[in-house]
DSSP file (Angstrom, degrees, kcal/mol; ACC not computed):
  #  RESIDUE AA STRUCTURE BP1 BP2  ACC     N-H-->O    O-->H-N    N-H-->O    O-->H-N    TCO  KAPPA ALPHA  PHI   PSI    X-CA   Y-CA   Z-CA
    1    1 A X              0   0    0      0, 0.0     2,-0.7     0, 0.0   144,-0.4   0.000 360.0 360.0 360.0 130.3   -1.5    3.7    6.3
    2    2 A X        +     0   0    0    142,-0.1     2,-0.4     2,-0.1   142,-0.1  -0.503 360.0 144.5-109.4  66.6    1.4    5.1    4.2
    3    3 A X        -     0   0    0     -2,-0.7     2,-1.6   140,-0.1   140,-0.1  -0.830  53.2-125.8 -93.9 137.3    2.2    2.3    1.8
    4    4 A X        +     0   0    0     -2,-0.4     2,-0.4    75,-0.1   140,-0.1  -0.648  50.8 154.6 -86.8  88.5    3.3    3.5   -1.6
    5    5 A X  E     +A  143   0A   0     -2,-1.6   138,-2.5   138,-0.5     2,-0.3  -0.886  14.0 172.6-115.1 147.5    0.8    1.5   -3.7
    6    6 A X  E     -AB 142  78A   0     72,-2.3    72,-1.9    -2,-0.4     2,-0.4  -0.959  35.4-100.8-149.5 166.3   -0.4    2.5   -7.1
    7    7 A X  E     + B   0  77A   0    134,-2.5   133,-3.3    -2,-0.3    70,-0.3  -0.738  27.6 177.7 -86.3 132.1   -2.4    1.4  -10.2
    8    8 A X  E     +     0   0A   0     68,-3.3     2,-0.3    -2,-0.4    69,-0.2   0.612  66.9   9.0-108.8 -17.0   -0.3    0.2  -13.1
    9    9 A X  E     - B   0  76A   0     67,-1.5    67,-2.5   129,-0.1     2,-0.5  -0.972  50.3-150.1-160.1 147.9   -3.2   -0.8  -15.5
   10   10 A X  E     -CB  23  75A   0     13,-0.6    13,-2.7    -2,-0.3     2,-0.4  -0.984  30.0-168.2-112.5 127.8   -7.0   -0.6  -16.0
   11   11 A X  E     -C   22   0A   0     63,-3.4     2,-0.3    -2,-0.5    11,-0.2  -0.921   8.6-178.6-127.2 145.5   -8.2   -3.6  -17.9
   12   12 A X  E     -C   21   0A   0      9,-2.2     9,-2.7    -2,-0.4     2,-0.3  -0.970   9.6-171.6-141.1 150.7  -11.6   -4.3  -19.6
   13   13 A X        -     0   0    0     -2,-0.3    25,-2.5     7,-0.2    26,-0.2  -0.992  21.0-146.5-141.4 148.1  -13.3   -7.1  -21.6
   14   14 A X  S    S+     0   0    0     -2,-0.3     2,-0.3    23,-0.2    -1,-0.1   0.749  86.7  41.2 -81.9 -25.6  -16.6   -7.0  -23.4
   15   15 A X  S >  S-     0   0    0      4,-0.1     3,-1.1    24,-0.0    23,-0.2  -0.925  87.3-109.4-125.5 149.4  -17.4  -10.7  -22.6
   16   16 A X  T 3  S+     0   0    0     -2,-0.3     3,-0.1     1,-0.2    -2,-0.1  -0.415 102.2  32.9 -68.9 150.6  -16.9  -12.9  -19.6
   17   17 A X  T 3  S+     0   0    0      1,-0.3     2,-0.3    -2,-0.1    -1,-0.2   0.483  95.1 115.0  82.3   1.6  -14.1  -15.6  -19.9
   18   18 A X  S <  S-     0   0    0     -3,-1.1    -1,-0.3    54,-0.1     2,-0.2  -0.751  75.2-104.0-102.9 152.7  -12.0  -13.3  -22.1
   19   19 A X        -     0   0    0     -2,-0.3     2,-0.2    -3,-0.1    51,-0.2  -0.490  42.7-124.2 -64.7 141.3   -8.6  -11.9  -21.4
   20   20 A X        -     0   0    0     49,-2.3     2,-0.4    -2,-0.2    -7,-0.2  -0.603  17.9-143.0 -90.0 153.7   -8.9   -8.2  -20.6
   21   21 A X  E     -C   12   0A   0     -9,-2.7    -9,-2.2    -2,-0.2    48,-0.1  -0.917  24.6-102.4-117.4 145.3   -7.1   -5.5  -22.5
   22   22 A X  E     -C   11   0A   0     -2,-0.4     2,-0.3    46,-0.3   -11,-0.3  -0.310  34.9-167.5 -65.6 144.3   -5.6   -2.2  -21.0
   23   23 A X  E     -C   10   0A   0    -13,-2.7   -13,-0.6     1,-0.1     3,-0.1  -0.877  32.9-111.4-125.8 162.2   -7.5    1.1  -21.4
   24   24 A X  S    S-     0   0    0     -2,-0.3   115,-0.7     1,-0.2     2,-0.3   0.900  92.3 -20.8 -61.7 -44.8   -6.3    4.6  -20.8
   25   25 A X  E     -I  138   0B   0    113,-0.2     2,-0.4    -3,-0.0   113,-0.2  -0.973  64.1-139.1-160.0 160.3   -8.6    5.2  -17.8
   26   26 A X  E     -I  137   0B   0    111,-2.8   111,-2.2    -2,-0.3     2,-0.6  -0.957   9.6-135.9-130.5 146.1  -11.8    3.7  -16.5
   27   27 A X  E     -I  136   0B   0     -2,-0.4     8,-2.8   109,-0.2     2,-0.6  -0.890  20.3-159.8 -99.0 121.6  -15.0    5.1  -15.0
   28   28 A X  E     -IJ 135  34B   0    107,-3.1   107,-1.9    -2,-0.6     2,-0.3  -0.899  10.1-150.8-105.4 116.2  -16.1    3.0  -12.0
   29   29 A X  E >>  - J   0  33B   0      4,-3.0     4,-2.3    -2,-0.6     3,-2.0  -0.693  25.0 -99.1 -95.9 137.0  -19.8    3.4  -11.2
   30   30 A X  T 34 S-     0   0    0     -2,-0.3   102,-0.2     1,-0.3    -1,-0.1  -0.219 105.4  -0.2 -51.7 133.2  -21.2    3.1   -7.7
   31   31 A X  T 34 S+     0   0    0    100,-2.5    -1,-0.3     1,-0.1   101,-0.1   0.739 131.8  63.1  55.8  27.9  -22.8   -0.3   -7.0
   32   32 A X  T <4 S-     0   0    0     -3,-2.0     9,-3.3    10,-0.1     2,-0.3   0.497  84.4-141.7-140.0 -53.2  -21.9   -1.4  -10.6
   33   33 A X  E  <  +J   29   0B   0     -4,-2.3    -4,-3.0     7,-0.2     2,-0.5  -0.845  58.6   2.6 116.8-157.0  -18.2   -1.5  -11.4
   34   34 A X  E >  S-J   28   0B   0     12,-0.6     3,-2.1    -2,-0.3     6,-0.3  -0.574  80.2-115.0 -74.7 119.7  -16.1   -0.6  -14.4
   35   35 A X  T 3  S+     0   0    0     -8,-2.8    -8,-0.2    -2,-0.5     3,-0.1  -0.300  97.7  11.8 -57.9 133.8  -18.4    0.8  -17.1
   36   36 A X  T 3  S+     0   0    0      1,-0.3     2,-0.3     2,-0.0    -1,-0.3   0.465  95.1 130.2  74.8   6.7  -18.6   -1.5  -20.2
   37   37 A X    X   -     0   0    0     -3,-2.1     3,-1.3     1,-0.1    -1,-0.3  -0.729  62.6-131.6 -90.8 142.7  -16.8   -4.4  -18.5
   38   38 A X  T 3  S+     0   0    0    -25,-2.5   -22,-0.2    -2,-0.3    -1,-0.1   0.764 104.4  51.5 -61.2 -27.9  -18.4   -7.8  -18.7
   39   39 A X  T 3  S+     0   0    0    -26,-0.2    -1,-0.3   -24,-0.1     6,-0.1   0.511  84.5 108.6 -92.1  -4.2  -18.2   -8.5  -15.0
   40   40 A X    <   +     0   0    0     -3,-1.3     2,-0.3    -6,-0.3    -7,-0.2  -0.330  42.6  98.7 -70.6 155.5  -19.8   -5.2  -13.8
   41   41 A X  S    S-     0   0    0     -9,-3.3     2,-1.8     2,-0.2    -2,-0.0  -0.895  82.1 -48.4 152.9-179.3  -23.2   -5.3  -12.3
   42   42 A X  S    S+     0   0    0     -2,-0.3     2,-0.3     2,-0.1   -10,-0.1  -0.556  95.8  93.2 -84.9  77.7  -25.2   -5.3   -9.0
   43   43 A X  S    S-     0   0    0     -2,-1.8     3,-0.4   -11,-0.1    -2,-0.2  -0.892  87.6 -94.0-152.2-178.0  -23.2   -8.1   -7.2
   44   44 A X  S    S+     0   0    0     -2,-0.3     2,-0.3     1,-0.2     3,-0.2   0.588 113.0  59.8 -84.2  -9.6  -20.3   -8.4   -4.7
   45   45 A X        +     0   0    0      1,-0.2    -1,-0.2    -6,-0.1    85,-0.2  -0.442  60.1 137.3-114.5  59.1  -17.6   -9.0   -7.4
   46   46 A X  S    S+     0   0    0     83,-0.8   -12,-0.6    -3,-0.4     2,-0.4   0.860  72.0  24.3 -71.7 -37.0  -17.9   -5.7   -9.3
   47   47 A X  E     -D  129   0A   0     82,-2.0    82,-2.5    -3,-0.2     2,-0.4  -0.993  68.5-153.2-135.0 135.9  -14.2   -5.1   -9.7
   48   48 A X  E     -D  128   0A   0     -2,-0.4    27,-2.3    80,-0.2    26,-1.1  -0.892  11.4-168.6-109.9 141.4  -11.2   -7.5   -9.6
   49   49 A X  E     +De 127  75A   0     78,-2.7    78,-2.5    -2,-0.4     2,-0.3  -0.967   6.6 179.5-127.9 144.0   -7.8   -6.5   -8.6
   50   50 A X  E     - e   0  76A   0     25,-2.1    27,-2.1    -2,-0.4     2,-0.2  -0.993  27.2-121.4-143.6 136.7   -4.5   -8.3   -8.9
   51   51 A X  E >>  - e   0  77A   0     74,-0.4     4,-1.3    -2,-0.3     3,-1.0  -0.538  14.3-133.1 -77.2 140.4   -1.0   -7.3   -7.8
   52   52 A X  H 3> S+     0   0    0     25,-3.4     4,-2.7     1,-0.3     5,-0.2   0.805 108.1  67.6 -58.8 -28.4    1.8   -7.1  -10.4
   53   53 A X  H 3> S+     0   0    0     24,-0.3     4,-1.5     1,-0.2    -1,-0.3   0.867  98.8  49.9 -60.0 -36.4    3.8   -9.0   -7.9
   54   54 A X  H <> S+     0   0    0     -3,-1.0     4,-1.6     2,-0.2    -1,-0.2   0.892 109.6  50.2 -68.6 -40.2    1.5  -12.0   -8.4
   55   55 A X  H  X S+     0   0    0     -4,-1.3     4,-2.0     1,-0.2    -2,-0.2   0.907 108.7  52.9 -63.0 -41.6    2.0  -11.7  -12.2
   56   56 A X  H  X S+     0   0    0     -4,-2.7     4,-2.2     1,-0.2    -1,-0.2   0.854 102.9  58.1 -63.4 -34.8    5.8  -11.6  -11.7
   57   57 A X  H  X S+     0   0    0     -4,-1.5     4,-0.8     1,-0.2    -1,-0.2   0.926 108.2  46.3 -58.0 -44.9    5.6  -14.8   -9.6
   58   58 A X  H ><>S+     0   0    0     -4,-1.6     5,-1.5     1,-0.2     3,-0.6   0.872 109.6  54.3 -67.3 -36.3    4.0  -16.6  -12.6
   59   59 A X  H ><5S+     0   0    0     -4,-2.0     3,-1.9     1,-0.2    -1,-0.2   0.884 102.8  57.1 -63.4 -37.5    6.6  -15.1  -14.9
   60   60 A X  H 3<5S+     0   0    0     -4,-2.2    -1,-0.2     1,-0.3    -2,-0.2   0.740  96.5  63.7 -66.6 -21.2    9.4  -16.5  -12.6
   61   61 A X  T <<5S-     0   0    0     -4,-0.8    -1,-0.3    -3,-0.6    -2,-0.2   0.501 127.7-101.0 -78.2  -2.7    7.8  -20.0  -13.2
   62   62 A X  T < 5S+     0   0    0     -3,-1.9     2,-0.6     1,-0.3    -3,-0.2   0.560  72.5 148.2  98.1   9.3    8.7  -19.5  -16.9
   63   63 A X      < -     0   0    0     -5,-1.5     3,-0.4     2,-0.0    -1,-0.3  -0.681  32.2-155.8 -81.6 123.1    5.4  -18.4  -18.2
   64   64 A X        +     0   0    0     -2,-0.6    -1,-0.0     1,-0.2    -5,-0.0  -0.559  63.1  34.6 -97.3 161.2    5.9  -16.0  -21.1
   65   65 A X  S    S+     0   0    0      1,-0.3     2,-0.3    -2,-0.2    -1,-0.2   0.637  73.8 149.2  77.6  15.1    3.6  -13.4  -22.5
   66   66 A X        +     0   0    0     -3,-0.4     2,-0.3   -11,-0.1    -1,-0.3  -0.644  12.2 150.6 -83.5 138.9    2.0  -12.4  -19.3
   67   67 A X    >   -     0   0    0     -2,-0.3     3,-2.2     0, 0.0     4,-0.3  -0.952  54.2 -56.5-154.5 168.6    0.9   -8.8  -18.9
   68   68 A X  T 3  S+     0   0    0     -2,-0.3   -46,-0.3     1,-0.2   -58,-0.1  -0.251 123.1  25.2 -52.9 135.6   -1.8   -6.8  -17.1
   69   69 A X  T >  S+     0   0    0    -48,-0.1   -49,-2.3   -58,-0.1     3,-2.0   0.118  87.7 106.5  96.9 -19.9   -5.2   -8.1  -17.9
   70   70 A X  T <  S+     0   0    0     -3,-2.2    43,-0.2     1,-0.3    -2,-0.1   0.771  83.0  49.2 -63.9 -25.3   -4.1  -11.6  -18.8
   71   71 A X  T 3  S-     0   0    0     -4,-0.3    -1,-0.3     2,-0.1    -3,-0.1   0.240 121.4-110.7 -96.2  13.1   -5.6  -12.9  -15.5
   72   72 A X    <   +     0   0    0     -3,-2.0     2,-0.3     1,-0.2    -2,-0.1   0.737  65.9 153.2  65.8  26.5   -8.9  -11.0  -16.3
   73   73 A X        -     0   0    0      1,-0.1    -1,-0.2   -53,-0.1   -24,-0.2  -0.648  41.7-149.6 -85.3 144.4   -8.3   -8.4  -13.5
   74   74 A X  S    S+     0   0    0    -26,-1.1   -63,-3.4    -2,-0.3     2,-0.5   0.872  85.8  32.6 -76.3 -39.4   -9.8   -5.0  -13.9
   75   75 A X  E     -Be  10  49A   0    -27,-2.3   -25,-2.1   -65,-0.2     2,-0.5  -0.975  67.2-159.9-126.2 122.7   -7.1   -3.2  -11.9
   76   76 A X  E     -Be   9  50A   0    -67,-2.5   -68,-3.3    -2,-0.5   -67,-1.5  -0.889  23.2-170.0 -98.1 127.4   -3.4   -4.3  -11.8
   77   77 A X  E     -Be   7  51A   0    -27,-2.1   -25,-3.4    -2,-0.5     2,-0.3  -0.608  14.7-155.0-115.0 171.9   -1.7   -2.8   -8.8
   78   78 A X  E     +B    6   0A   0    -72,-1.9   -72,-2.3   -27,-0.2     3,-0.1  -0.985  69.4  26.0-147.0 137.9    1.8   -2.5   -7.4
   79   79 A X  S    S+     0   0    0     -2,-0.3     2,-0.3   -74,-0.2   -75,-0.1   0.597  96.9  88.0  93.5  12.9    3.2   -2.1   -3.9
   80   80 A X  S    S-     0   0    0    -74,-0.1     2,-1.5   -77,-0.1   -27,-0.2  -0.993  70.5-133.9-146.5 134.1    0.4   -3.8   -1.9
   81   81 A X    >   -     0   0    0     -2,-0.3     3,-1.6     1,-0.2     4,-0.3  -0.701  30.4-175.8 -86.7  90.7   -0.2   -7.4   -0.9
   82   82 A X  G >  S+     0   0    0     -2,-1.5     3,-2.2     1,-0.3    -1,-0.2   0.876  73.3  58.9 -56.5 -45.6   -3.9   -7.3   -1.9
   83   83 A X  G 3  S+     0   0    0     42,-0.3    -1,-0.3     1,-0.3    43,-0.1   0.545  98.4  61.5 -70.7  -4.5   -4.8  -10.8   -0.6
   84   84 A X  G <  S+     0   0    0     -3,-1.6     2,-0.3    41,-0.1    -1,-0.3   0.495  79.3 105.2 -93.8  -5.5   -3.8   -9.9    2.9
   85   85 A X  S <  S-     0   0    0     -3,-2.2     3,-0.1    -4,-0.3     2,-0.0  -0.603  77.0-120.1 -74.3 129.6   -6.4   -7.1    3.1
   86   86 A X    >   -     0   0    0     -2,-0.3     3,-2.0     1,-0.1    14,-0.2  -0.362  32.7 -94.9 -67.9 149.7   -9.3   -8.2    5.3
   87   87 A X  T 3  S+     0   0    0      1,-0.3    14,-0.2    14,-0.1    -1,-0.1  -0.410 116.1  38.7 -58.7 137.9  -12.8   -8.3    3.8
   88   88 A X  T 3  S+     0   0    0     12,-2.8    -1,-0.3     1,-0.4     2,-0.1   0.257  81.1 141.8  98.6 -11.2  -14.5   -5.0    4.5
   89   89 A X    <   -     0   0    0     -3,-2.0    11,-2.8    11,-0.1     2,-0.4  -0.427  42.7-143.6 -63.4 134.5  -11.3   -3.0    4.0
   90   90 A X  E     -F   99   0A   0      9,-0.2    56,-2.8    -2,-0.1     2,-0.3  -0.841  18.4-173.3-102.6 141.0  -12.1    0.3    2.2
   91   91 A X  E     -FG  98 145A   0      7,-2.8     7,-2.6    -2,-0.4     2,-0.5  -0.971  17.0-147.4-132.4 147.4   -9.7    1.8   -0.4
   92   92 A X  E     +FG  97 144A   0     52,-2.9    52,-2.9    -2,-0.3     2,-0.4  -0.972  19.5 174.5-113.5 123.8   -9.6    5.1   -2.2
   93   93 A X  E >   -FG  96 143A   0      3,-2.4     3,-2.4    -2,-0.5     2,-0.2  -0.986  65.3 -43.2-129.3 119.7   -8.1    4.9   -5.7
   94   94 A X  T 3  S-     0   0    0     48,-0.9    43,-0.2    -2,-0.4    50,-0.0  -0.439 124.8 -25.9  58.6-127.0   -8.3    8.1   -7.8
   95   95 A X  T 3  S+     0   0    0     41,-1.6     2,-0.3    -2,-0.2    -1,-0.3   0.485 119.4 103.0 -90.7  -4.6  -11.8    9.5   -7.1
   96   96 A X  E <   -F   93   0A   0     -3,-2.4    -3,-2.4    40,-0.4     2,-0.5  -0.594  53.1-160.2 -94.7 139.0  -13.2    6.1   -6.4
   97   97 A X  E     +FH  92 133A   0     36,-1.4    35,-3.0    -2,-0.3    36,-1.8  -0.968  22.5 170.5-111.5 128.3  -14.1    4.5   -3.0
   98   98 A X  E     -FH  91 131A   0     -7,-2.6    -7,-2.8    -2,-0.5     2,-0.4  -0.925  23.3-142.0-136.4 161.6  -14.3    0.7   -2.9
   99   99 A X  E     -FH  90 130A   0     31,-2.3    31,-2.1    -2,-0.3     2,-0.3  -0.983  25.0-115.9-128.0 135.2  -14.7   -2.0   -0.4
  100  100 A X  E     + H   0 129A   0    -11,-2.8   -12,-2.8    -2,-0.4    29,-0.3  -0.530  37.9 167.0 -69.2 125.5  -13.1   -5.5   -0.4
  101  101 A X  E     +     0   0A   0     27,-2.9     2,-0.3     1,-0.3    28,-0.2   0.615  60.1  14.6-114.7 -21.3  -15.8   -8.1   -0.6
  102  102 A X  E     - H   0 128A   0     26,-1.5    26,-2.8   -58,-0.1     2,-0.5  -0.982  55.0-146.2-158.6 142.0  -13.9  -11.3   -1.5
  103  103 A X  E    S- H   0 127A   0     -2,-0.3    24,-0.2    24,-0.2    22,-0.1  -0.959  72.3 -21.6-109.8 122.9  -10.4  -12.7   -1.5
  104  104 A X        -     0   0    0     22,-3.2     2,-0.3    -2,-0.5    19,-0.2   0.019  67.8-142.2  71.1 177.5   -9.7  -15.2   -4.3
  105  105 A X        -     0   0    0     18,-0.9     2,-0.3    -3,-0.0    21,-0.1  -0.975  28.5 -75.0-165.3 168.7  -12.3  -17.2   -6.2
  106  106 A X        -     0   0    0     -2,-0.3     2,-0.4     1,-0.1    -2,-0.0  -0.574  51.6-118.8 -69.9 137.4  -12.9  -20.6   -7.8
  107  107 A X        -     0   0    0     -2,-0.3     3,-0.1     1,-0.1    -1,-0.1  -0.669  33.7-121.2 -77.5 132.5  -11.0  -20.9  -11.1
  108  108 A X    >   -     0   0    0     -2,-0.4     3,-1.1     1,-0.1    -1,-0.1  -0.335  33.0 -87.2 -74.6 156.7  -13.4  -21.4  -13.9
  109  109 A X  T 3  S+     0   0    0      1,-0.2    -1,-0.1    -2,-0.0     0, 0.0  -0.323 113.5  23.0 -57.0 138.9  -13.4  -24.5  -16.2
  110  110 A X  T 3  S+     0   0    0      1,-0.2     2,-0.3    -3,-0.1    -1,-0.2   0.760  77.5 178.7  76.0  24.8  -11.1  -24.0  -19.1
  111  111 A X    <>  -     0   0    0     -3,-1.1     4,-2.1     1,-0.2    -1,-0.2  -0.467  21.9-148.8 -62.3 120.6   -8.8  -21.4  -17.5
  112  112 A X  H  > S+     0   0    0     -2,-0.3     4,-1.9     1,-0.2    -1,-0.2   0.887  94.5  50.4 -61.3 -41.9   -6.2  -20.7  -20.2
  113  113 A X  H  > S+     0   0    0      1,-0.2     4,-2.6     2,-0.2     6,-0.5   0.931 109.7  50.0 -64.4 -45.3   -3.5  -19.9  -17.6
  114  114 A X  H  > S+     0   0    0      1,-0.2     4,-2.7     2,-0.2    -1,-0.2   0.892 109.3  53.0 -60.8 -38.6   -4.1  -23.1  -15.6
  115  115 A X  H  < S+     0   0    0     -4,-2.1    -1,-0.2     1,-0.2    -2,-0.2   0.908 114.6  41.7 -61.2 -41.7   -3.9  -25.1  -18.9
  116  116 A X  H  < S+     0   0    0     -4,-1.9    -2,-0.2    -5,-0.2    -1,-0.2   0.869 132.7  17.9 -72.6 -38.0   -0.5  -23.5  -19.7
  117  117 A X  H  < S-     0   0    0     -4,-2.6    -3,-0.2     2,-0.3    -2,-0.2   0.602  91.5-119.1-116.3 -16.3    1.0  -23.6  -16.3
  118  118 A X  S  < S+     0   0    0     -4,-2.7     2,-0.3    -5,-0.4    -4,-0.2   0.436  93.3  59.8  83.2  -1.5   -0.8  -26.1  -14.1
  119  119 A X        -     0   0    0     -6,-0.5     2,-0.4    -5,-0.1    -2,-0.3  -0.990  62.1-157.3-153.7 155.8   -1.6  -23.2  -11.8
  120  120 A X        -     0   0    0     -2,-0.3     4,-0.3    -3,-0.1     3,-0.2  -0.997   9.3-153.7-138.9 137.7   -3.3  -19.8  -11.8
  121  121 A X  S >> S+     0   0    0     -2,-0.4     4,-3.1     1,-0.2     3,-0.9   0.761  81.6  75.6 -82.7 -27.9   -2.7  -17.0   -9.4
  122  122 A X  H 3> S+     0   0    0      1,-0.2     4,-1.9     3,-0.2    -1,-0.2   0.880  89.4  56.4 -57.4 -43.3   -6.0  -15.2   -9.5
  123  123 A X  H 34 S+     0   0    0    -19,-0.2   -18,-0.9     1,-0.2    -1,-0.2   0.817 121.2  28.9 -61.0 -27.9   -8.0  -17.8   -7.4
  124  124 A X  H <4 S+     0   0    0     -3,-0.9    -2,-0.2    -4,-0.3    -1,-0.2   0.814 134.6  24.1 -98.2 -36.1   -5.5  -17.3   -4.5
  125  125 A X  H  < S+     0   0    0     -4,-3.1   -74,-0.4   -22,-0.1   -42,-0.3   0.508  95.0  96.0-117.4  -6.2   -4.2  -13.8   -4.8
  126  126 A X     <  -     0   0    0     -4,-1.9   -22,-3.2    -5,-0.5     2,-0.3  -0.547  55.4-158.1 -80.7 152.5   -6.8  -11.8   -6.7
  127  127 A X  E     -DH  49 103A   0    -78,-2.5   -78,-2.7   -24,-0.2     2,-0.4  -0.895   4.9-142.8-128.7 162.6   -9.4   -9.8   -4.7
  128  128 A X  E     -DH  48 102A   0    -26,-2.8   -27,-2.9    -2,-0.3   -26,-1.5  -0.941  17.3-177.9-126.2 146.6  -12.8   -8.4   -5.5
  129  129 A X  E     -DH  47 100A   0    -82,-2.5   -82,-2.0    -2,-0.4   -83,-0.8  -0.907  20.8-134.8-136.7 163.7  -14.5   -5.2   -4.5
  130  130 A X  E     - H   0  99A   0    -31,-2.1   -31,-2.3    -2,-0.3     2,-0.5  -0.925  32.2-113.4-116.0 150.7  -17.7   -3.3   -4.8
  131  131 A X  E     + H   0  98A   0     -2,-0.4  -100,-2.5  -102,-0.3   -33,-0.3  -0.715  32.3 173.7 -89.3 124.6  -17.8    0.4   -5.7
  132  132 A X  E    S+     0   0A   0    -35,-3.0     2,-0.4    -2,-0.5   -34,-0.2   0.714  74.8  24.2 -98.5 -28.6  -19.1    2.8   -2.9
  133  133 A X  E    S- H   0  97A   0    -36,-1.8   -36,-1.4  -104,-0.1    -1,-0.3  -0.979  83.1-125.8-143.3 127.1  -18.4    6.1   -4.7
  134  134 A X        +     0   0    0     -2,-0.4     2,-0.3   -38,-0.2  -105,-0.2  -0.173  47.5 112.0 -68.5 158.9  -18.1    6.6   -8.5
  135  135 A X  E     -I   28   0B   0   -107,-1.9  -107,-3.1   -39,-0.1     2,-0.3  -0.926  58.6 -63.9 162.1-178.2  -15.2    8.2  -10.3
  136  136 A X  E     -I   27   0B   0     -2,-0.3   -41,-1.6  -109,-0.2   -40,-0.4  -0.677  34.3-170.8 -93.8 145.6  -12.3    7.8  -12.7
  137  137 A X  E     +I   26   0B   0   -111,-2.2  -111,-2.8    -2,-0.3     2,-0.3  -0.996   9.8 173.4-131.6 138.7   -9.2    5.6  -12.1
  138  138 A X  E >   -I   25   0B   0     -2,-0.4     3,-2.1  -113,-0.2  -131,-0.3  -0.963  43.6 -76.3-139.7 159.6   -6.1    5.7  -14.4
  139  139 A X  T 3  S+     0   0    0   -115,-0.7  -131,-0.2    -2,-0.3     3,-0.1  -0.247 117.2  35.0 -53.6 139.3   -2.7    4.2  -14.3
  140  140 A X  T 3  S+     0   0    0   -133,-3.3    -1,-0.2     1,-0.4  -132,-0.1   0.122  82.6 135.6  99.9 -19.7   -0.4    6.0  -11.8
  141  141 A X    <   -     0   0    0     -3,-2.1  -134,-2.5  -135,-0.1    -1,-0.4  -0.356  57.0-118.2 -62.5 140.7   -3.2    6.7   -9.3
  142  142 A X  E     -A    6   0A   0   -136,-0.2   -48,-0.9    -3,-0.1     2,-0.6  -0.493  17.1-135.3 -78.1 149.8   -2.2    6.1   -5.7
  143  143 A X  E     -AG   5  93A   0   -138,-2.5     2,-0.5   -50,-0.2  -138,-0.5  -0.937  20.0-166.2-107.2 122.5   -4.1    3.4   -3.7
  144  144 A X  E     - G   0  92A   0    -52,-2.9   -52,-2.9    -2,-0.6     2,-0.5  -0.941  11.8-146.7-114.2 122.7   -5.0    4.6   -0.2
  145  145 A X  E       G   0  91A   0     -2,-0.5   -54,-0.2  -144,-0.4  -142,-0.1  -0.769 360.0 360.0 -86.2 124.9   -6.1    2.1    2.4
  146  146 A X              0   0    0    -56,-2.8   -55,-0.1    -2,-0.5    -1,-0.1   0.429 360.0 360.0 -95.4 360.0   -8.6    3.8    4.7
């Protein structure tokens, strides 16, 4: 598939339930996720991805101060409708191979964005993957759907 999709940010947090902050590049370990991220581990939601297009939707609702990582996503993307990818879809980003394991999620109690806006985009439009092959990902890397 020749969609021009790319990574615009890699985001990390040391604790669950915190907003993630952008980093220069991230090492994504096979069957673990983003090294040093609170959500990494041996489970099906190792890495979370959210499209910048979804963040822009929330900005159009008048929510200010939104930026990559505010929805606690590990990878902010551009140019791809992530939530339309079927579970089991494999993607190559940088050196990393990952597989889509879940679309959306339950919003946790006390979600800051939901408190501010009455809605949060991550439960509907965020996706989760597991890492099949380790490697580095950095902003600007192309996303290839396999």
